[in-house]
C-alpha positions as CSV (number, residue, x, y, z in Angstrom):
1,M,106.4,-88.2,66.9
2,I,106.0,-89.3,63.6
3,E,102.2,-90.0,63.5
4,D,101.7,-86.4,64.4
5,L,103.7,-86.0,61.2
6,V,101.8,-87.6,59.2
7,R,98.2,-86.3,60.5
8,K,99.6,-83.1,58.7
9,N,100.3,-84.0,56.1
10,R,97.8,-83.8,53.4
11,S,96.8,-82.2,50.0
12,Y,96.8,-78.8,50.6
13,R,96.3,-77.2,47.3
14,R,96.3,-73.8,48.4
15,F,99.0,-72.1,49.3
16,Y,100.7,-68.6,50.3
17,E,101.6,-67.5,46.8
18,D,103.6,-65.1,48.3
19,I,105.7,-66.9,50.4
20,T,108.1,-68.1,48.8
21,I,110.9,-71.2,49.1
22,D,114.2,-70.9,48.4
23,L,116.4,-73.0,46.4
24,E,118.1,-74.5,48.9
25,T,115.1,-76.0,51.0
26,L,113.7,-77.6,47.4
27,K,117.4,-79.0,47.4
28,G,116.8,-80.1,50.9
29,L,113.9,-82.3,50.3
30,V,115.2,-83.8,47.1
31,N,117.8,-84.9,49.1
32,L,116.1,-86.4,51.8
33,A,114.1,-88.4,48.5
34,R,117.7,-89.2,48.0
35,L,118.7,-90.8,50.9
36,S,114.9,-93.3,51.1
37,A,114.3,-96.4,49.4
38,S,115.1,-97.5,46.6
39,A,114.1,-100.5,44.4
40,S,117.2,-102.8,44.1
41,N,118.8,-99.4,44.8
42,M,119.5,-98.9,41.2
43,Q,117.9,-94.5,42.3
44,P,116.5,-94.0,38.8
45,L,115.0,-90.9,40.0
46,K,116.2,-87.5,38.8
47,Y,114.4,-83.6,39.9
48,I,113.2,-80.2,38.3
49,L,112.4,-77.9,40.9
50,S,111.2,-74.6,40.7
51,N,110.6,-71.6,42.7
52,N,109.9,-68.9,40.7
53,P,106.6,-66.7,39.4
54,E,107.5,-67.8,36.0
55,K,108.4,-71.3,35.2
56,N,106.0,-72.0,38.4
57,A,103.4,-70.8,35.5
58,V,104.1,-72.7,32.8
59,V,104.0,-75.7,35.6
60,F,100.7,-75.1,37.2
61,S,99.3,-74.5,33.2
62,H,100.2,-78.6,33.3
63,L,98.0,-79.8,36.2
64,G,94.9,-81.4,36.9
65,W,93.6,-80.3,40.5
66,A,91.1,-81.7,42.6
67,G,89.6,-83.8,40.7
68,Y,86.0,-84.6,42.8
69,L,86.0,-80.7,43.6
70,Q,84.1,-80.7,40.2
71,D,83.3,-77.2,40.1
72,W,86.4,-76.5,41.0
73,P,89.5,-74.9,38.0
74,G,91.8,-75.4,40.9
75,P,94.0,-72.5,43.2
76,A,93.7,-68.9,42.1
77,E,96.3,-66.2,41.2
78,G,97.5,-65.5,45.1
79,E,96.6,-69.2,45.9
80,R,98.9,-71.0,44.0
81,P,102.0,-73.0,44.8
82,A,104.8,-71.2,45.5
83,A,107.2,-74.1,44.3
84,Y,107.0,-77.6,42.7
85,I,109.0,-80.7,42.0
86,I,108.9,-82.8,39.2
87,I,109.9,-86.1,40.0
88,L,111.2,-87.8,36.6
89,G,111.9,-91.2,35.6
90,D,115.8,-92.4,33.8
91,K,114.5,-94.7,31.3
92,H,118.8,-95.1,30.6
93,I,119.2,-96.9,34.6
94,R,115.7,-98.4,34.6
95,K,112.7,-98.9,32.5
96,D,110.3,-99.5,35.6
97,F,110.1,-97.4,38.1
98,G,107.6,-99.3,40.8
99,C,107.1,-97.4,44.0
100,D,110.2,-95.0,44.1
101,H,108.2,-92.5,43.1
102,G,105.4,-92.4,46.1
103,I,108.2,-93.6,48.0
104,A,110.4,-91.0,47.1
105,A,107.1,-88.1,47.6
106,Q,106.1,-89.0,50.7
107,S,109.3,-88.6,52.1
108,I,109.5,-85.0,50.5
109,L,106.4,-83.9,51.7
110,L,107.2,-85.0,55.3
111,G,109.9,-82.9,55.0
112,A,107.7,-79.8,53.3
113,T,105.5,-80.8,56.9
114,E,108.3,-80.6,59.2
115,K,109.5,-77.6,57.8
116,G,105.5,-75.3,58.2
117,L,105.3,-76.0,54.7
118,G,102.8,-78.1,52.6
119,G,102.0,-80.0,50.0
120,C,100.3,-82.4,47.0
121,I,101.4,-84.9,45.1
122,I,100.4,-84.9,41.5
123,G,99.7,-87.2,39.2
124,S,97.2,-85.5,36.6
125,V,99.6,-83.9,34.7
126,I,99.9,-82.5,30.8
127,K,103.0,-84.4,30.4
128,P,103.9,-84.3,26.7
129,E,102.8,-80.4,26.1
130,L,104.3,-80.5,29.3
131,Q,108.6,-82.3,28.9
132,K,108.1,-80.2,25.5
133,V,107.8,-76.8,27.3
134,L,110.6,-77.7,29.9
135,N,112.8,-79.3,27.4
136,I,112.8,-82.6,29.2
137,P,114.5,-85.2,27.3
138,T,112.7,-88.2,26.5
139,H,114.8,-90.7,28.6
140,Y,113.0,-89.1,31.4
141,E,110.0,-90.2,31.9
142,I,107.3,-87.6,34.1
143,L,105.9,-89.3,36.8
144,L,105.1,-87.2,39.5
145,A,104.3,-83.1,40.6
146,I,105.0,-82.2,43.9
147,A,103.0,-78.6,44.7
148,L,104.7,-77.0,47.6
149,G,104.5,-73.5,49.5
150,K,102.6,-72.9,53.1
151,P,99.2,-73.8,53.1
152,R,96.7,-71.4,53.4
153,E,93.2,-73.8,53.6
154,T,92.3,-75.7,56.8
155,V,91.9,-79.8,56.1
156,E,90.1,-82.1,58.2
157,L,90.5,-85.8,58.3
158,E,87.5,-87.5,59.3
159,T,86.1,-91.0,59.4
160,V,84.5,-92.2,55.8
161,R,79.9,-91.8,56.7
162,P,78.2,-94.9,57.1
163,D,76.9,-95.0,53.1
164,G,81.2,-95.4,52.8
165,N,81.7,-92.3,50.3
166,I,85.5,-91.2,50.9
167,R,84.9,-88.8,47.8
168,Y,86.4,-85.4,49.5
169,W,85.3,-82.1,49.9
170,R,84.4,-78.4,50.9
171,D,82.3,-77.5,53.3
172,D,80.6,-73.6,53.4
173,E,83.5,-72.3,55.4
174,D,86.0,-73.8,53.1
175,V,87.9,-76.1,54.9
176,H,88.8,-79.1,53.2
177,H,87.7,-82.7,54.0
178,V,88.7,-85.4,53.9
179,P,87.0,-89.5,54.5
180,K,89.8,-92.1,56.1
181,R,88.4,-95.5,56.6
182,P,88.3,-96.9,59.7
183,L,91.8,-98.8,60.7
184,D,89.7,-101.9,61.8
185,E,87.3,-101.8,58.2
186,I,91.4,-101.8,56.2
187,I,93.4,-104.3,58.1
188,I,91.3,-108.0,57.5
189,G,93.8,-110.8,58.8
């Protein structure tokens, strides 16, 4: 059961923008992150929720999309995320956030997947500018943005080809292919 959920939890980058996500759903996803493990149980993470078009447009304009798809500037209007969760680290609680935000992001996306939604963890954020336009106090560090929505694309897992290329790609029918290394290649002892 968990393997099915993990397999469905892909990095989706195109969504049905008109299918909205309500604030209670976003809060429920953050609650999953809140319940997740945290180093030394310090719980230094905070969250900004966005599910209105104006704020979403501001967040969208400060993100980078799909680095391997060099000719693709990101989702077009109508395919953009319906919501975002921005994960912040509170430097008053802790200076180093370790892997807490990765754990939180995975919990959020697994919860979204269970609800029939999809998302993408985005580390390519123009942080100083986004911090300024969203009036985020300086003791919070932007760690990640999570784009969320109803997926509008197909993502297929496949085995890495013999040449070892791990870059994701899109075919002529716009299916997004994600090569994964075989299990026997990644277990070394």
